[in-house]
N, C-alpha and C positions, 0 to 999 in steps of 0.2 A: 504494500500500500504506500502511495506517495504521501508526502506531508512534511511537517516541521514540528520540532519541539521548541516551545517558547519558554526560555528561562530568563531569570533576572539577576542583576548584580546584588539585589537585596529584596526585601519585602516592600510592598507599596510603591514600586516603580512603574506600575501600569501594565503588568503582564496580561491581565484579562482584557483590557481595551485593545492592546496590540494583537492578542489572540483573535478577538472578534474581527479586527481589520483583516488579518490574514485569512480567516475563514471566508470573508466576503470576497477577497481577491481570488481565492481558489475557486469559489463558486462562479465568479466572473469568467474564469478560464474554462468553464463547462464541466468541472469535476464535481461529482457527487461527494460532498465533504461533510465529515462529522467532527464533533469536538469531544475532547476528553480532558477533564481535570481529575486525575486519578485519586487525589486526596485533597479534601478541603477541610481546614480547621476554622474555628470561629463560626460554625454553621448555626443557623437560627433554629430554635426549638419551638415546635408547634405540637403541644401535647407530648406524645411519645415519639414523635417523628422529628428528625433533623433535616432541615432544608438548606442545601448548599446554594447560596445566592449567586455565586460566580458560575457554578455549574448550570443553574437555571438560565442565566443570561446567555451562556455559550450555546446551550441547547436551542434557545430561541434564535440566536444568530445563525446557527446551522440548519434551522428548520427541521430538526430531528423529531420523528414521531415516537421514538423510544422513551420510556420513563427516564427521569433524571438520573437514576442510579446506573444507567448505562453511560452517562457522562462522568458522573462522580460516584464510583463504587464504594469509596471509603469516606465517611463523614464523621467529624469529631467536633464537639461543642466548644472546647476551650481554644482561644486564639493563640496557639503556641505551635512550636514545631511538632509534626505528627507524632514522633516517638514520645515526646514529653506529654502531649495531650492525651495520648492513649494510656500511658502509665498512670496519669492522674485519674483517669476514668476507670482504670482497672480492666482495660480491654486489650486484646491482642490484635495487632495489625496483620491481616492476611494478605501478603503480597501476591499470592496466587490468584486472588480475586481480581486484582488489576490485570494480570496476564490473561485470565479467562475473558474479561470484559473486552480487552484489546482484540483478542482473537475473534470474538463475536463481531465487533465493528469492522474488522479487517475483511470479513467475508461479505459485508453488505455495503461497503463504501469504497470509493476510488481514492479518497484522500482523507487525511486526518490532521487536525491541529491539536497538539497535546500541550496543555499549560502546566508548568511545574509548580512547585510549592516553595516560595521564598527563593533563596539562591541555591546554587548547585551542591553545596556542602551541607544542606539541611538534612538531618536524619529522619527518614521515614520510619525506620525501626533500627535497632542496634545492628551495626555492620551492614546497613543498607541505606545509602544516601540517595538524594535526588540524582546525582551524577551517575550512580549505578543504574538507575531506571533509564536515564538517557542512553547510556551505552547499550542496555538490553533492547530497547525499542529500535535503535539504529537510525533514527531520523536526523537530518541536518538540523543544527541548532540556530535559532535566532536569539541573540542576547539583547534584552531590553535594559536600558540604562538611563539613569537620570542625567540631564545635561549639565547640572550645576557643580559647584565646588566639591571636590572629593571623589568625583566619579572616575577620574583617571586611574586612581589606585584600585578601586573596586572592579572596574571593567577589565583592567589588564590582569589582575589576579584571576578573575573568572575565565578569561580567554586562555591564559597560560595553563590553568588546570585542565580545561577541556582539551587543549592541544596535547598536553602531557599524556592524556588518556586516549589519544588518537581519535577524537570525536570531531566530525566535520562541522565547521561553523559557516553558515551561509552569510551572516553579516550581523551588524549592530543596528538597532533602532533606538534612537534617543526619544524619550517620551516626557512631555511636560504634564505630570500628574497634578501640578499646582501652577498657578499663573506665573509667567516668567518674571524674573527679577531684573532682567536687563543687564546682567553682570558680564564682565569680561570673560569669566570662566565659561558661562553658557555660550558665549560667542566662539571661543577658541577650542573648547574641549573636543568636539567631534573630529575636527581635522587633526588635532594632536594625537588622539587615540588611534585614528586611522594610520597615521605615519608610524607610530610606535609599534603597532601590532600587525600591519599588512592585512588586516581584516576589513573588508569593505563596509562603509556606512550605507545602510539601505535608505536611511532618511531620518527625519525628525518629525514626530507627531506633535502638533501644537496642543495647547491646553484646550480641551473640549468641554462644553457644557451639555451637549446632547450626544447620545450614543445610539441613535437609530441607524439602521443599515445604510440609508442614503447618505447620512453625514459621514459615516466611516468609509464608505466607498469613495466619496468625493475627497476626503482627507488623504486616502491612499493615492489617488490619481494625482493630486497636487503636490504631495510631499515625499512620496517614496519612489524608489527605483523599482518599478514593477517587474522588470526583467530579472531582478534578483529573487523574486518571489515565485518564479516558475519552477515547478517540481520536475 
């Protein structure tokens, strides 16, 4: 199955919005595309049921008919790293459930966009990190990064670890998850990181107030190098 794994340099950098954009770009290419966020923490509780808000959003973006547990098979309530959230709730994370769900989607879709959890070194369970899941699934990675001060260090560390593990990186997308500050760091960081890593910058997503499909498609067409998002 074609597709991408969307990871970030940190939590809160905008992986879900970038994932939604990439889903819409792949659908524009004529590919039957699904979404997957294998683990979501900080899920909302409604009675005895945990609702993954990011998973629901990605399901809607991909226009999937399957229940949301086919997008997010593992849901935890506490907004922590999966391993820690599971330990605090006294539950065991079953990685095979992720694998089975992925295999189900693989048989029914042409492309997939997988959103990771936090950064690549976040533990899903003991001795199983997000980067291990990336390696296992085998899709090229898109790194989502903040444009502001501090992002050079976070981004290069992420890229170096991915390359050390022989993982293919398609490129970097800088995302404004908050209004721009107009700083010199925001202006210069993308080109500096591109020079220091030889990893292409796919583009910069501006601060968005609306997340409907039309807005995301227009944002992609105006701000991203769509040729780098061809699978």
